[in-house]
C-alpha positions as CSV (number, residue, x, y, z in Angstrom):
1,M,29.9,-22.2,38.5
2,T,30.7,-21.8,34.8
3,E,28.8,-19.7,32.4
4,E,27.4,-22.8,30.8
5,Q,26.2,-24.1,34.2
6,K,24.6,-20.8,35.0
7,S,22.7,-20.8,31.6
8,L,21.5,-24.3,32.1
9,Q,20.4,-23.5,35.7
10,W,18.5,-20.4,34.4
11,L,16.7,-22.4,31.7
12,S,15.9,-25.2,34.2
13,S,14.5,-22.7,36.8
14,I,12.4,-21.0,34.1
15,L,10.9,-24.3,33.0
16,D,10.1,-25.3,36.6
17,I,8.1,-22.2,37.0
18,L,6.4,-22.4,33.6
19,R,5.4,-26.1,34.3
20,K,3.5,-24.8,37.4
21,E,2.1,-21.5,36.2
22,C,1.8,-21.3,32.4
23,P,-1.5,-22.6,31.1
24,W,0.2,-24.1,28.0
25,D,3.4,-25.4,29.5
26,S,1.7,-27.0,32.5
27,V,-0.4,-29.3,30.3
28,Q,2.2,-30.5,27.9
29,T,3.2,-34.1,27.7
30,I,6.0,-36.0,26.0
31,D,3.5,-37.0,23.3
32,S,2.2,-33.5,22.8
33,L,5.7,-32.1,22.3
34,R,6.9,-34.8,19.8
35,Y,5.6,-33.2,16.5
36,L,6.7,-29.8,17.7
37,T,10.3,-31.0,18.3
38,I,10.3,-32.5,14.8
39,E,9.4,-29.1,13.4
40,E,12.3,-27.5,15.4
41,V,14.8,-30.0,14.0
42,Y,13.8,-29.2,10.5
43,E,14.0,-25.4,11.2
44,L,17.5,-26.0,12.5
45,S,18.3,-28.0,9.4
46,E,17.2,-25.1,7.2
47,A,19.4,-22.7,9.1
48,I,22.4,-25.0,8.7
49,L,21.8,-25.4,5.0
50,A,21.5,-21.6,4.6
51,G,24.7,-21.1,6.7
52,N,22.8,-18.6,8.9
53,Y,24.5,-18.7,12.3
54,E,22.1,-16.3,13.9
55,D,19.1,-18.5,12.9
56,M,21.2,-21.5,14.0
57,R,21.7,-20.0,17.5
58,K,17.9,-19.3,17.8
59,E,16.9,-22.8,16.6
60,L,19.4,-24.5,18.8
61,G,17.9,-22.6,21.7
62,D,14.4,-23.8,20.8
63,L,15.6,-27.4,20.4
64,F,17.6,-27.2,23.7
65,M,14.5,-26.0,25.5
66,H,12.6,-28.9,24.1
67,L,15.2,-31.4,25.3
68,V,15.2,-30.0,28.9
69,F,11.4,-29.8,28.8
70,Y,11.1,-33.5,28.0
71,A,13.4,-34.3,30.9
72,K,11.4,-32.1,33.2
73,I,8.1,-33.9,32.3
74,A,9.8,-37.2,32.8
75,D,11.1,-36.1,36.2
76,D,7.6,-35.1,37.2
77,E,6.5,-38.6,36.4
78,A,9.5,-40.1,38.3
79,K,11.0,-41.6,35.2
80,F,14.3,-39.8,34.8
81,S,15.8,-36.3,35.3
82,V,17.9,-33.7,33.4
83,S,21.0,-35.0,35.2
84,D,20.1,-38.6,34.3
85,V,20.0,-37.6,30.6
86,I,23.3,-35.6,30.7
87,D,25.0,-38.3,32.8
88,G,23.8,-40.9,30.3
89,I,25.3,-39.2,27.2
90,C,28.5,-38.4,29.1
91,S,28.9,-42.1,30.1
92,K,28.3,-43.1,26.5
93,L,30.9,-40.7,25.1
94,V,33.5,-42.0,27.6
95,S,32.7,-45.6,26.7
96,R,32.9,-44.9,23.0
97,H,36.2,-43.0,23.2
98,P,38.5,-45.3,25.2
99,H,41.5,-44.0,23.2
100,I,41.1,-40.5,24.6
101,A,41.7,-39.2,28.1
102,L,38.3,-37.9,29.3
103,P,37.0,-36.6,32.7
104,D,34.6,-38.4,35.0
105,R,31.6,-36.7,36.6
106,D,33.8,-35.0,39.2
107,G,36.1,-33.5,36.5
108,V,39.0,-36.0,37.1
109,I,40.8,-36.8,33.9
110,H,41.4,-40.5,33.4
111,P,44.0,-41.9,31.1
112,P,42.8,-43.8,27.9
113,S,42.3,-47.5,28.2
114,Q,43.5,-48.2,24.7
115,A,45.7,-46.5,22.1
116,E,43.8,-47.1,18.8
117,T,40.6,-45.6,17.6
118,P,37.8,-48.2,18.1
119,E,35.5,-49.4,15.4
120,W,32.4,-47.5,16.4
121,E,29.7,-49.9,15.1
122,K,31.4,-52.8,16.9
123,V,31.5,-50.8,20.1
124,K,27.7,-50.2,19.8
125,M,27.1,-53.9,19.3
126,R,29.0,-54.7,22.5
127,E,26.6,-52.2,24.2
128,G,23.7,-54.7,23.6
129,R,22.3,-54.1,20.2
130,K,21.1,-57.2,18.4
131,S,21.5,-55.8,14.9
132,V,24.0,-53.5,13.2
133,L,21.0,-51.6,11.8
134,E,19.1,-51.4,15.0
135,G,20.1,-47.8,15.6
136,V,18.5,-46.5,12.4
137,P,15.0,-45.1,13.1
138,E,12.2,-46.4,11.0
139,S,10.8,-43.0,10.6
140,L,13.9,-41.3,9.1
141,P,13.4,-39.7,5.7
142,S,14.3,-42.3,3.1
143,L,17.4,-40.6,1.7
144,I,18.9,-40.0,5.2
145,K,18.0,-43.6,6.1
146,A,19.8,-45.0,3.1
147,I,23.0,-43.1,4.1
148,R,22.8,-44.3,7.7
149,I,22.1,-47.9,6.7
150,Q,25.1,-47.9,4.3
151,E,27.4,-46.2,6.9
152,K,26.5,-48.8,9.6
153,A,26.9,-51.8,7.2
154,S,30.2,-50.3,6.0
155,G,31.4,-50.2,9.6
156,F,31.4,-54.0,9.6
157,G,33.2,-54.4,6.2
158,F,30.1,-54.8,4.0
159,E,31.3,-52.4,1.4
160,F,32.6,-52.1,-2.2
161,P,36.4,-52.4,-2.4
162,D,36.8,-49.0,-4.1
163,T,35.1,-46.0,-5.8
164,A,35.3,-47.6,-9.2
165,S,33.1,-50.5,-8.0
166,A,30.6,-48.2,-6.5
167,K,30.5,-46.2,-9.8
168,A,30.1,-49.4,-11.8
169,K,27.1,-50.4,-9.6
170,V,25.3,-47.2,-10.5
171,Y,25.7,-47.9,-14.2
172,E,24.5,-51.4,-13.7
173,E,21.4,-50.3,-11.8
174,Y,20.7,-47.6,-14.3
175,K,20.6,-50.2,-17.1
176,E,18.3,-52.4,-15.1
177,F,16.0,-49.4,-14.4
178,L,15.8,-48.6,-18.1
179,E,14.8,-52.2,-18.9
180,A,12.2,-52.2,-16.1
181,L,10.9,-48.8,-17.4
182,K,10.6,-50.2,-20.9
183,D,8.4,-53.0,-19.4
184,Y,6.4,-50.5,-17.5
185,H,5.7,-48.5,-20.7
186,N,4.7,-51.7,-22.5
187,E,2.8,-53.5,-19.8
188,G,1.4,-50.7,-17.7
189,E,0.5,-51.0,-14.0
190,R,1.4,-54.7,-13.9
191,A,5.1,-53.7,-14.3
192,K,5.0,-50.6,-12.2
193,K,6.2,-52.2,-8.9
194,A,9.3,-53.7,-10.7
195,A,10.2,-50.3,-12.2
196,E,9.9,-48.6,-8.7
197,E,12.1,-51.3,-7.2
198,E,14.8,-50.7,-9.9
199,L,14.5,-47.0,-9.4
200,G,15.0,-47.5,-5.6
201,D,18.1,-49.7,-6.3
202,L,19.5,-47.0,-8.6
203,M,19.0,-44.3,-6.0
204,F,20.6,-46.4,-3.3
205,A,23.6,-47.1,-5.6
206,I,24.0,-43.3,-6.2
207,V,23.9,-42.6,-2.5
208,K,26.7,-45.2,-2.0
209,W,28.8,-43.8,-4.9
210,A,28.4,-40.3,-3.4
211,R,29.7,-41.6,0.0
212,F,32.8,-43.0,-1.7
213,E,33.3,-39.5,-3.1
214,N,32.8,-38.0,0.3
215,L,29.6,-36.4,-0.8
216,N,26.3,-36.4,1.2
217,A,23.4,-37.1,-1.1
218,D,20.9,-35.6,1.3
219,D,22.8,-32.4,1.6
220,A,23.1,-32.3,-2.2
221,L,19.4,-32.8,-2.8
222,A,18.5,-30.3,-0.1
223,H,20.6,-27.6,-1.8
224,T,19.1,-28.5,-5.2
225,N,15.6,-28.3,-3.7
226,S,16.4,-24.9,-2.3
227,K,18.0,-23.7,-5.6
228,F,15.0,-24.9,-7.6
229,T,12.6,-23.2,-5.2
230,S,14.5,-19.9,-5.4
231,R,14.5,-20.0,-9.2
232,F,10.9,-21.0,-9.6
233,K,9.8,-18.2,-7.3
234,Y,11.8,-15.8,-9.5
235,V,9.8,-17.0,-12.5
236,E,6.6,-16.4,-10.5
237,Q,7.7,-12.9,-9.6
238,Q,8.5,-12.0,-13.2
239,A,5.1,-13.2,-14.3
240,Q,3.5,-11.0,-11.7
241,K,5.7,-8.0,-12.7
242,S,4.4,-8.4,-16.3
243,G,0.8,-8.4,-15.0
244,R,0.2,-12.1,-15.8
245,K,-0.3,-15.3,-13.9
246,L,2.3,-18.1,-14.0
247,Q,-0.1,-20.3,-16.0
248,D,-0.3,-17.6,-18.7
249,L,3.4,-17.9,-19.5
250,S,4.5,-20.1,-22.3
251,L,7.2,-22.7,-21.6
252,D,9.7,-20.6,-23.6
253,E,8.9,-17.6,-21.4
254,M,9.3,-19.6,-18.2
255,E,12.6,-21.0,-19.4
256,R,13.9,-17.5,-20.3
257,Y,13.0,-16.3,-16.8
258,W,14.6,-19.4,-15.4
259,D,17.9,-18.6,-17.2
260,D,17.6,-15.0,-15.9
261,A,17.3,-16.4,-12.3
262,K,20.6,-18.4,-12.9
263,N,22.3,-15.2,-14.1
264,V,21.1,-13.4,-10.9
265,E,22.6,-16.2,-8.8
266,R,25.9,-15.9,-10.5
267,Q,26.0,-12.1,-9.9
């Protein structure tokens, strides 16, 4: 038995005992765990963005426990088992990589069935999907959802021919947004929806241009959010050190502290 197998068996045996003896674990359901799993995914995301491998290791452990826990609950209900889950993903990986020699469940390596890398989205359609966009969850955050929609459509050739075209689309949408914004300022709430639609088109176009430049818009915005938060907290700390509250600072004072925060980052 490999170290990985020993570790998985250890976790599995612990969860089996907790499901019987722990007051909290024994009453959990797939539905009761769902929101907690979402929290774990976001904590892992934060660790990844921070480049903190120690936190990544811990959060991956929490998430891994959740995955096995779901399978344990489903097994109790005679729906599927941990083995069913792992066998399912292994079969999918083998199916989607026919150009690579991969092992079967018994460890026997089989030669590739084709030489060239397959077109992933077309492979997924052959697996039974009715729409190219079927695999994009409705509940995804909007920015990530835009990226995934574009990636899947691009997999079937629905894409700009080059970076210049994607860039031009951003400028086009920007002009349309400015026009809609002008109408919104002049006409008020009646024109708000149109302005929001044009803003959405502009953001979608920026995401697409970023993809052409091999940039991830969600990663970029996440880092900017983190940077803004860090700098703003610095401004708050400086206000406290001066014996005042944030609302007591003038805009000039806040901007001066903001510039100080940037200098601290550079150092």
